[in-house]
C-alpha positions in Angstrom: -12.1 -1.3 20.6 -10.4 -0.6 16.5 -10.8 -4.2 15.6 -14.3 -5.4 15.5 -15.2 -9.5 16.5 -18.3 -12.0 16.4 -20.2 -13.9 17.4 -19.1 -17.4 16.7 -22.1 -18.7 15.2 -20.3 -20.4 12.7 -16.5 -21.5 13.1 -15.3 -19.6 10.5 -17.2 -16.3 12.2 -15.3 -17.8 15.4 -12.3 -16.2 14.3 -13.3 -13.3 12.1 -13.1 -10.2 13.0 -12.9 -6.1 11.2 -11.3 -3.0 10.8 -14.3 -0.7 12.8 -15.2 2.6 10.3 -15.2 5.2 13.0 -13.2 7.3 11.3 -15.4 6.7 8.1 -17.7 9.7 7.2 -19.8 7.7 5.3 -20.8 3.9 5.8 -22.1 3.1 2.3 -19.6 3.3 -0.3 -20.8 5.7 -2.5 -18.0 7.6 -4.1 -18.1 11.1 -5.8 -18.3 9.9 -9.2 -16.7 12.6 -11.9 -14.1 11.3 -9.5 -14.5 6.8 -10.3 -13.7 5.3 -13.1 -14.4 1.8 -14.4 -11.6 -0.9 -13.5 -10.4 -3.4 -16.1 -9.4 -5.9 -15.0 -6.0 -8.3 -16.1 -6.0 -11.9 -14.3 -8.2 -14.5 -17.4 -7.7 -16.3 -19.5 -5.7 -15.7 -23.6 -6.4 -18.6 -25.4 -7.5 -21.4 -22.6 -4.3 -20.5 -21.4 -4.3 -18.4 -17.4 -2.2 -15.4 -17.8 -2.0 -14.0 -14.4 -1.9 -16.2 -11.6 -4.2 -16.8 -8.4 -6.4 -14.2 -10.1 -10.1 -13.7 -10.8 -13.7 -13.0 -10.3 -13.7 -11.7 -7.2 -16.8 -8.4 -6.0 -16.7 -5.4 -8.9 -15.8 -2.5 -7.8 -14.3 0.8 -9.0 -11.2 3.1 -9.5 -11.3 6.2 -7.8 -9.1 8.4 -8.9 -6.0 10.0 -6.4 -4.0 13.2 -6.2 -1.0 12.0 -5.2 1.0 15.5 -6.4 -1.4 17.6 -4.0 0.2 20.6 -6.3 -2.0 23.7 -5.2 0.2 24.8 -3.4 -0.8 27.9 -1.1 -4.2 27.2 -1.2 -6.9 25.4 2.3 -8.5 22.0 1.5 -11.1 21.2 3.7 -11.5 18.2 4.0 -15.0 17.4 3.2 -15.5 12.8 3.8 -13.3 10.3 5.1 -13.9 6.8 2.8 -12.8 3.7 2.4 -11.1 2.6 -1.5 -12.1 -0.9 -2.4 -8.5 -0.6 -4.3 -5.7 0.3 -1.1 -5.6 -0.6 2.5 -4.8 3.3 3.6 -7.7 5.2 4.2 -8.4 8.2 1.7 -10.1 11.8 2.3 -12.3 13.7 -0.1 -11.4 16.8 0.1 -12.4 20.7 -1.2 -9.6 23.5 -2.0 -10.9 26.8 -2.3 -11.9 27.5 -6.1 -11.4 24.5 -7.6 -13.1 21.6 -8.2 -12.9 18.4 -4.5 -10.1 15.9 -4.9 -9.6 12.6 -3.4 -6.4 12.5 -1.1 -4.7 9.7 0.9 -6.4 9.9 4.7 -3.5 10.5 7.4 -4.8 9.1 10.4 -6.7 11.1 12.8 -7.8 12.9 9.7 -11.6 13.8 10.1 -14.4 16.1 8.3 -14.0 20.0 8.6 -9.9 19.9 9.0 -8.0 22.4 7.1 -4.7 20.5 5.1 -2.1 22.8 2.8 0.4 21.1 0.4 3.1 24.2 0.5 7.3 23.3 -1.3 8.0 25.7 1.7 7.6 25.6 4.6 4.4 25.0 7.4 3.2 23.9 10.5 4.8 20.9 11.8 0.7 19.5 11.6 -0.6 16.4 10.7 -2.3 16.2 7.2 -0.5 19.0 5.8 2.8 18.7 2.8 6.3 20.7 2.0 9.8 19.1 1.1 11.9 17.4 2.8 13.9 19.6 4.1 10.8 21.8 6.5 10.5 18.9 8.3 11.8 18.2 11.5 13.4 15.4 12.6 11.6 12.5 14.6 8.9 13.5 12.8 6.4 11.1 12.0 5.6 11.5 7.5 4.3 9.2 4.9 3.8 9.7 1.0 6.8 10.1 0.1 8.3 11.3 -2.9 11.3 9.4 -4.7 11.4 12.6 -7.4 10.3 15.7 -6.6 7.0 16.4 -8.7 6.3 13.0 -9.2 3.7 12.1 -6.2 3.7 9.8 -2.8 5.6 7.3 -4.6 6.7 5.4 -1.3 5.2 5.4 2.4 1.6 4.7 0.9 -0.1 1.3 2.9 -1.8 1.1 5.8 -0.2 2.8 9.4 3.1 3.2 7.7 5.2 5.8 8.7 9.2 6.4 7.9 11.4 9.3 10.2 14.0 11.4 9.7 17.7 10.4 10.8 19.4 13.4 9.6 20.1 16.5 7.2 23.1 16.5 5.3 23.6 20.0 3.1 20.3 18.8 0.5 20.5 15.5 1.0 17.9 13.5 3.8 18.4 10.0 5.6 15.6 8.4 5.9 14.9 4.3 6.8 12.2 2.9 5.9 9.9 0.8 7.4 11.9 -2.4 5.7 14.6 -1.8 7.9 16.7 0.2 4.6 18.1 3.5 4.9 17.6 5.8 2.0 18.9 9.2 0.8 16.5 11.5 -0.3 16.5 15.6 -2.1 15.8 17.4 0.1 12.6 19.3 -2.4 10.6 15.7 -2.8 8.1 16.3 -0.8 5.9 13.9 2.1 2.4 14.4 4.1 3.6 14.9 8.0 1.5 12.2 9.9 0.8 8.1 9.7 -1.3 6.3 7.1 -4.3 5.9 8.0 -6.2 3.2 9.5 -3.3 1.3 11.1 -5.4 -1.8 12.8 -4.9 -2.4 9.5 -3.3 -5.8 9.7 -5.0 -6.8 13.4 -7.9 -7.4 11.5 -8.1 -11.9 10.4 -9.4 -12.8 7.6 -11.0 -16.2 9.0 -12.8 -18.5 5.8 -11.3 -18.8 2.7 -14.7 -17.5 1.1 -13.7 -14.2 2.1 -10.1 -14.2 -0.5 -11.8 -15.3 -2.7 -14.5 -12.4 -3.1 -10.6 -10.2 -3.1 -10.6 -11.9 -6.3 -7.6 -13.9 -5.8 -7.7 -17.5 -6.5 -6.5 -20.7 -4.9 -2.7 -20.9 -5.4 -1.6 -24.9 -5.9 1.6 -26.3 -4.6 4.0 -27.3 -7.2 4.9 -30.8 -5.8 1.8 -31.9 -6.4 1.4 -30.8 -9.8 2.4 -33.0 -12.6 5.6 -33.2 -14.1 4.5 -31.9 -17.2 2.6 -28.6 -15.3 5.6 -27.5 -12.4 9.4 -28.6 -12.6 8.6 -30.0 -8.8 5.6 -31.8 -10.2 5.7 -35.9 -10.4 7.2 -39.0 -7.5 5.3 -41.3 -5.0 3.0 -38.8 -2.2 6.0 -37.4 0.5 8.1 -37.2 -2.3 10.5 -34.2 -2.5 10.8 -31.8 -4.8 13.3 -34.1 -6.8 16.5 -30.9 -7.0 18.8 -29.6 -5.2 17.8 -25.9 -5.2 13.8 -24.6 -5.7 12.0 -23.4 -9.4 9.0 -21.1 -10.4 7.1 -22.4 -13.2 9.1 -21.6 -15.5 12.1 -23.3 -14.3 13.6 -20.3 -12.3 15.8 -19.8 -9.5 12.8 -19.4 -6.8 13.0 -18.9 -3.3 16.1 -16.8 -2.0 17.8 -15.7 -5.4 18.3 -11.8 -5.7 16.8 -10.0 -8.3 17.8 -6.7 -7.5 19.9 -5.2 -11.2 23.8 -5.2 -9.8 24.1 -1.8 -11.5 20.7 -0.3 -10.8 20.3 3.9 -10.6 19.2 3.9 -7.0 21.9 1.5 -5.0 23.6 4.8 -5.1 21.1 6.6 -2.5 21.0 3.3 -0.3 23.0 3.4 2.6 21.9 0.1 4.1 19.9 -2.7 2.8 17.0 -4.1 4.9 17.9 -6.8 6.7 17.5 -10.3 6.4 14.9 -11.7 7.7 15.5 -14.2 10.4 14.3 -17.9 10.2 
């Protein structure tokens, strides 16, 4: 069973669930020391004022340096271990390229210890874990960790269990449908990894209790309606009253909820064939 449930010893445990870590090589959170750095927290206060809302505390963690570019071309890389990464939802893999130091890469679904993966600018066998340009990948095959521009490294489709497929190819343009439903053009030289991202059952787990959210570094959020007028445009009034304005606003008085924020003259507009569909209420 991919999702682990618990006996209802407490009200929180009754519904809590976690993802099973059978795919991981090591159960202990002991990353490669040379590939880790101590991350500085971006949340907190400056002169007594909160600079980043709804963030703070959380379990102490180290940042793993990930090789998003995988620019060691045509060098076999052997997977040493598949590990957990606290900074992302997908698993990561420690690989050892022939004649080069070990490095971390994003793990694809089904990747295990002993597998050999390749990265190239030429055509490779369409095997899960291999990375090559989009123009050589067969249509309809699941891919992930896609580049937006050649040589920039994985920029899209990096969350747990996500994947995209190639709809069509025309000259040097490749048409891809993203997980959001948006259809977008990519250059054929942009590279992608074959297969879907690991930890595909990440979205099925149930948090179960508020304390577990606090461990993730998330602090409680308060409705603007429950604040005073000095703290939020929605604040004030007697209990049960509306926000008192035609459209909702942010704490700083800007329009919120449903307002388009994308720039009309953004350069990437020309490569978007179809925008993502609106969510049904």
